[in-house]
C-alpha positions as CSV (number, residue, x, y, z in Angstrom):
1,M,18.2,-61.0,-70.2
2,K,16.0,-62.5,-67.7
3,K,20.0,-63.1,-65.4
4,S,20.3,-59.2,-66.3
5,N,17.0,-58.0,-64.6
6,K,17.2,-60.7,-61.7
7,R,20.5,-59.1,-60.8
8,H,19.1,-55.4,-60.9
9,E,16.4,-56.3,-58.2
10,E,19.1,-57.8,-56.0
11,H,20.5,-54.4,-56.0
12,E,17.9,-52.4,-55.8
13,E,17.8,-50.0,-52.7
14,H,15.1,-50.1,-49.9
15,A,12.7,-46.9,-49.3
16,D,14.9,-44.3,-46.5
17,E,12.8,-44.7,-43.4
18,S,15.0,-42.3,-41.4
19,W,12.3,-40.3,-41.3
20,L,10.8,-42.2,-38.6
21,L,12.9,-41.3,-35.7
22,P,12.0,-36.9,-36.3
23,Y,8.7,-38.1,-36.6
24,S,8.4,-40.3,-33.4
25,D,10.3,-37.0,-31.4
26,L,7.7,-34.9,-32.4
27,M,4.4,-36.6,-31.4
28,T,6.3,-37.2,-27.9
29,L,6.9,-33.3,-28.2
30,L,2.9,-32.9,-29.3
31,L,2.1,-35.4,-26.1
32,A,3.9,-33.4,-23.8
33,L,2.2,-29.8,-25.0
34,F,-1.2,-31.2,-25.0
35,I,-0.5,-32.8,-21.0
36,T,0.9,-29.1,-20.4
37,L,-2.0,-27.2,-21.9
38,F,-4.6,-29.3,-19.9
39,S,-2.9,-29.2,-16.6
40,M,-2.3,-25.6,-17.0
41,S,-6.3,-25.3,-17.4
42,S,-6.3,-25.6,-13.3
43,V,-4.1,-24.3,-10.8
44,D,-3.4,-27.4,-8.8
45,A,0.4,-27.8,-7.8
46,K,0.7,-31.4,-7.1
47,K,-0.4,-32.0,-10.6
48,F,1.5,-29.3,-12.1
49,E,5.0,-30.7,-10.4
50,E,3.9,-33.9,-11.8
51,M,3.7,-32.4,-15.2
52,S,6.4,-30.7,-15.1
53,Q,8.7,-33.7,-14.2
54,A,7.0,-35.7,-17.1
55,L,7.5,-32.6,-19.6
56,S,11.1,-32.6,-18.4
57,S,11.9,-36.5,-18.6
58,A,10.4,-36.1,-22.0
59,L,12.4,-33.5,-23.2
60,N,15.7,-35.0,-22.2
61,G,15.1,-38.0,-24.2
62,G,13.3,-40.4,-21.8
63,T,10.2,-42.2,-21.5
64,G,8.9,-39.6,-18.7
65,V,5.5,-38.4,-20.8
66,L,4.6,-42.4,-21.5
67,E,5.1,-43.4,-18.2
68,H,3.2,-40.1,-16.2
69,S,0.3,-40.0,-18.3
70,S,-1.6,-42.1,-16.3
71,S,-1.9,-39.2,-13.4
72,Y,-4.2,-37.3,-16.3
73,D,-6.8,-39.8,-16.9
74,A,-10.3,-38.7,-17.1
75,G,-11.0,-40.1,-13.6
76,S,-8.7,-37.9,-11.6
77,G,-9.6,-34.7,-14.2
78,A,-12.3,-34.4,-11.6
79,D,-10.6,-33.0,-9.4
80,L,-8.5,-30.7,-10.8
81,G,-11.2,-28.3,-11.1
82,K,-11.1,-28.1,-7.3
83,N,-9.3,-24.7,-5.9
84,K,-7.6,-25.3,-2.2
85,S,-9.0,-23.0,0.0
86,P,-6.2,-20.9,1.7
87,S,-7.0,-22.7,5.1
88,S,-5.8,-26.0,3.5
89,N,-1.9,-24.0,3.7
90,P,-0.5,-25.2,6.6
91,N,1.9,-22.1,6.5
92,T,-1.2,-19.6,5.8
93,A,-3.1,-21.2,8.7
94,T,0.0,-20.7,10.7
95,D,0.6,-17.3,9.8
96,A,-3.1,-16.7,10.5
97,A,-2.9,-17.5,13.6
98,L,0.3,-15.8,15.0
99,A,-1.2,-12.8,13.2
100,K,-4.3,-12.6,15.5
101,K,-2.1,-13.5,18.4
102,E,-0.3,-10.5,17.5
103,Q,-3.0,-8.6,17.2
104,E,-4.6,-9.6,20.4
105,D,-1.0,-8.8,21.7
106,L,-0.9,-5.3,20.9
107,E,-4.4,-4.5,21.6
108,R,-3.9,-5.9,25.1
109,L,-0.8,-3.7,25.7
110,K,-2.6,-0.5,24.1
111,K,-5.5,-1.1,26.6
112,Q,-3.0,-0.9,29.7
113,L,-0.8,1.9,28.4
114,D,-4.2,3.9,27.6
115,D,-5.4,3.0,31.2
116,Y,-1.7,4.1,32.7
117,I,-2.1,7.5,30.9
118,G,-5.9,8.1,32.2
119,K,-5.3,7.0,36.1
120,N,-2.6,9.3,35.8
121,G,-3.6,12.3,34.0
122,L,-1.1,12.3,31.0
123,T,-3.8,12.6,28.5
124,N,-2.1,15.6,27.2
125,Q,1.0,14.3,27.2
126,L,0.7,10.7,26.2
127,N,-1.3,8.9,23.3
128,T,-1.3,5.5,21.5
129,K,-2.2,4.5,17.9
130,L,-2.3,1.2,16.7
131,N,-2.6,0.5,12.9
132,Q,-1.2,-2.0,10.2
133,S,2.2,-1.6,11.0
134,Q,2.9,-0.7,14.7
135,L,1.8,0.1,18.1
136,M,2.9,3.6,18.8
137,I,3.3,5.5,21.8
138,T,4.0,9.7,21.2
139,I,5.6,11.3,24.3
140,A,5.3,14.9,24.7
141,D,9.0,16.7,25.1
142,N,8.1,18.8,27.8
143,A,6.8,15.7,29.7
144,L,10.6,14.2,29.4
145,F,12.9,17.0,28.9
146,A,13.9,20.9,29.8
147,S,13.8,22.6,27.0
148,G,17.1,22.5,25.1
149,A,18.3,19.2,26.9
150,A,18.2,16.0,26.5
151,D,18.2,14.6,30.2
152,V,15.3,12.8,31.3
153,K,13.9,14.7,33.5
154,P,13.2,12.4,37.3
155,E,9.6,12.5,37.1
156,A,9.6,11.0,33.4
157,K,12.2,8.1,34.7
158,V,9.1,6.8,36.5
159,L,7.2,6.9,32.9
160,A,9.7,5.1,31.3
161,K,10.4,2.3,34.2
162,N,6.8,1.6,33.8
163,I,6.5,1.5,29.5
164,S,9.5,-0.5,30.1
165,R,7.5,-2.9,32.1
166,M,4.4,-3.2,30.2
167,L,7.3,-4.4,27.2
168,E,8.6,-7.0,29.2
169,Q,5.1,-8.8,28.7
170,F,6.0,-9.0,24.9
171,P,9.6,-9.8,24.8
172,S,9.4,-10.8,21.1
173,Y,8.6,-7.8,19.4
174,D,11.3,-5.0,17.7
175,V,10.8,-1.5,19.1
176,I,12.2,1.6,17.5
177,V,12.5,5.0,19.8
178,T,13.2,7.8,17.7
179,G,13.5,11.4,18.9
180,H,11.7,14.3,16.9
181,T,12.1,18.3,17.4
182,D,10.6,21.5,16.1
183,N,12.1,23.3,12.8
184,M,13.4,25.9,15.4
185,P,17.2,26.2,15.0
186,I,19.3,25.8,18.2
187,S,22.9,26.1,19.2
188,N,24.1,26.2,23.1
189,Y,27.0,24.9,24.8
190,K,26.0,21.0,23.8
191,Y,24.0,21.1,20.7
192,T,24.9,22.8,17.8
193,D,21.7,21.5,15.9
194,N,18.4,19.5,15.8
195,W,19.6,16.4,14.8
196,D,21.8,15.7,17.9
197,L,19.1,17.0,20.0
198,S,16.9,14.4,18.6
199,S,19.0,11.9,18.7
200,D,20.2,12.0,22.1
201,R,16.9,12.5,23.1
202,A,15.9,8.5,21.8
203,L,18.9,7.3,23.3
204,N,18.9,8.4,27.1
205,F,15.2,7.4,26.7
206,L,15.9,3.9,25.6
207,K,18.8,3.5,28.2
208,I,16.2,3.9,31.3
209,V,14.0,1.7,29.4
210,L,16.8,-0.9,29.3
211,Q,17.3,-0.9,33.1
212,N,15.1,-3.7,32.7
213,S,16.9,-7.0,32.8
214,K,14.2,-8.6,31.8
215,L,14.3,-7.0,28.2
216,D,16.3,-7.9,25.2
217,P,18.7,-4.9,23.8
218,S,18.9,-6.4,20.6
219,K,15.6,-6.0,20.2
220,F,15.6,-1.8,21.0
221,T,17.1,0.9,18.3
222,P,17.2,4.4,19.2
223,S,17.3,6.9,16.3
224,G,17.0,10.8,15.8
225,Y,14.9,12.7,12.8
226,G,15.4,16.3,13.8
227,E,13.1,18.5,12.5
228,Y,12.5,16.2,9.2
229,H,8.9,14.5,10.8
230,P,6.7,17.0,11.6
231,V,3.2,16.0,12.7
232,E,2.0,19.7,12.8
233,S,3.0,22.5,10.9
234,N,5.6,24.7,12.6
235,A,4.2,28.0,11.8
236,T,2.3,27.9,15.2
237,A,3.7,27.5,18.6
238,E,0.9,24.7,19.0
239,G,1.8,23.0,15.7
240,R,6.0,23.3,17.4
241,A,5.3,21.8,20.4
242,K,3.3,19.1,18.7
243,N,6.5,17.8,16.6
244,R,8.4,18.1,19.9
245,R,8.1,14.4,20.6
246,V,9.7,11.0,21.3
247,E,8.0,7.9,19.8
248,I,8.1,4.3,20.5
249,S,7.0,1.9,18.2
250,I,6.8,-1.7,18.7
251,I,6.7,-3.0,15.3
252,R,4.3,-5.8,13.8
253,K,6.0,-9.0,12.3
254,Y,2.5,-10.0,10.5
255,N,1.4,-6.6,9.4
256,G,-1.6,-6.4,6.7
257,E,-2.2,-10.5,8.2
258,T,-6.0,-8.9,9.9
259,K,-7.5,-6.1,9.2
260,T,-7.1,-3.6,11.9
261,T,-7.9,0.5,11.9
262,N,-6.1,3.4,13.2
263,V,-7.0,3.4,17.1
264,Q,-6.1,6.9,18.9
């Protein structure tokens, strides 16, 4: 009997310890989760990146959580609540400086244009407006063209050349020249509709501006809007006169970066 009991003890199986492997994995994942929750309590890009790397390492079977856990000790936790100010970002600071310079450039150009308009008695034919998207120069059609025609008047060529000389001080801006008409149908030997008339007016004016070799033609775009972007009602003669116009738009690159107001 004693011999039988001894044999039985020798063949008795040990307790199954395979559960330790998934348990240790679970503990690792829980540790990673707690680190994630702790790190997300404050927006800090650098520490978030460290946390991401540690979590990625843990989920991929590495030991990254244990190696990186020292980044989240109590001593460094004091810095987590500190939000970085926008000015501490070099890109934000650079954009703000460029936006400020752009505002100064466009205000200076607007002043030059307004002075030119005032000195030459053109207040009824030209006006300027600066807003958050552009500096716009609006020219009445009768200052540039004869009725129903797109050939620029000789005296208007002087205006186009003077505007081009002002624009050469600011070569980096995109410029869009658009032609507009009223809604009165047109049909003559050259034009069958207002689309063609407005397009030719914009293009012909732009060609004179670009006679200035200091300007880059790739920065300029002509466009014809016909009768479809009125600024006044076409029901009256006065409204139709305001709708017949050419607009020169100097486009901002940092629109919305600075607070601006519409300036007539």
